[in-house]
N, C-alpha and C positions, 0 to 999 in steps of 0.2 A: 354763343358763335353770330347771330345778327346784330348790328346797333342798331341800325335804324327802326323807327315805331314801324307798326305793323301796318299801319294807314299809309306808311309810303310805297309798300310793295302791293298792296290792294289799288293805288291807283296807277304804279306802274303798268300790271298786268291789264288794268280795264285799258291807258293807252295800246297794248301790244294787239291786246285782244282788236280792238279797234282796229289796228293794222290790218289783224287776221283776218278779219271778218271782210276788208274790204277789196283782199286778196283771194279771196274765195272765191265773190262777186266776179271779178276779172276773171277767174280762172274758168268758174262754172258758166261764161257769157259760149266760152266756144264750146261747150261739150254739149252733147245733145239733153233735150230731156227726159230723160229715162229714168228707172230705177238704179241702173249703172252709175250714172253721175255721182251722187251723195258718197256712196261708198269708194268710188274714187277718190274723190275728195277727202272724204275718211282714211283712205291710206297713206294719199299726198301728205297727211296733216301727221300723221301716225308715224312717218320716216324721221319727224327729229326725235320721236325716240329712240330708234334706232341708233341714231346719230350720235345720243352721248348714253350709249348701252355702254358701251368698250371700257369709258369711264366710270362706272358706276356699277357694273356687274354685279361684282364680291357683294357689296350692299344690299342692290336687288337680290339677287340672289339667295342671300340669307334672310332677307325679310316673305321671300320665297318659300321658304323652308320654314320657316315659323309660322305662316298661313297652311301650310300643308298638315301640319299638328293642331293647329288652333280648333275648336273646336265645331260639332258642324252646324250650327249658328251661322260661325263666322266665313264657313266655306262656301254655303247657299247667302248670302252676303257677297262672296266676291264672285260669282255667278252672275247675279243679280246685276252687281255693278259693270262687268262687262258689257252685260247686253243691253243695261240702261241706258251707258257711254253709247254705243254704234246706234242705236235706233233714236236717241235723241240728238246727235249729231246729226244722220241722214234726215232727220224729221226738219233741223233747222235749214240743212242745204236744201229740204225739197223746199220749202217757205222761202228760202229766199231766191230760189229761181224760179218761184211762181210768182212771190209777189211780183208789182209794176213799180215797188221801190223796196229795195234789199234792203235799205234801214229801216223799213217800219217791222221788217220780219226781226230784225236781229233787236230794235227795241221791245220789240215785244218779247224778246227770248228772256230781255233783263227782269222780268216778273220773276224770275226762278227762286229769288230768295224769300219770296213770300210764300210759296210754299216748301221752301226747305223748313221755314217756321212749320208751317202747319202740320205736313209730318216728321218732322221733329217731334211733334206732340201726339198724335194719331197713333205714331209706332215704338216710343221711347217714353213719351208722357215727360217729356221733358223741355221746359216754360223758360223759355232764355227772352220772354217782354216783359216791356217797360213803355215808358210814353213812348218816348224817342223813337223805338224800334215799330210800334204802333204805328203812331203817326209819319216813320219813313215810308214804312211798307203800305200805306194806308195811301200815299205819293206816290209813290211806284203805282199800284194798281188802280188808282185814280186815272194816272198818265197814259195807262195800257189801255185802260177803257177808253181812253181822248182818242188814242192814236185810232184805237179797230173805229169808233163811233165815222170818225173823220176819211179814212183810209179804206176803211172794210166793206 
């Protein structure tokens, strides 16, 4: 289906997230700093899903039916997925509003791959680590600590 290497999609996604975060900051700056602002931003960013839904609704509906008939642990995972997305996005929006420099807040968010590896091991005993992943994760986390030290 796709002929480009996986990393091309990752880089394009990173560029689009960079644009997205800048737009979030621009929009957030006109909103009051209260609990409703992150929820408003989350709603606005979710509209994109609603816009493409008419095109993909049959596939999405089929997938939802599959999940409905899945085991209980998968259903629980779906519920937790919904809440973690809402909470994580809200916390990031709050951090970007409260930070004197929203770029710093977004850069700290980039540490999530380190936590993906840790949580995958803790929950599923999956280990995808080799020297390159360990060094890259260490650099990501070291960079985050440098940002906190300088701007915290």
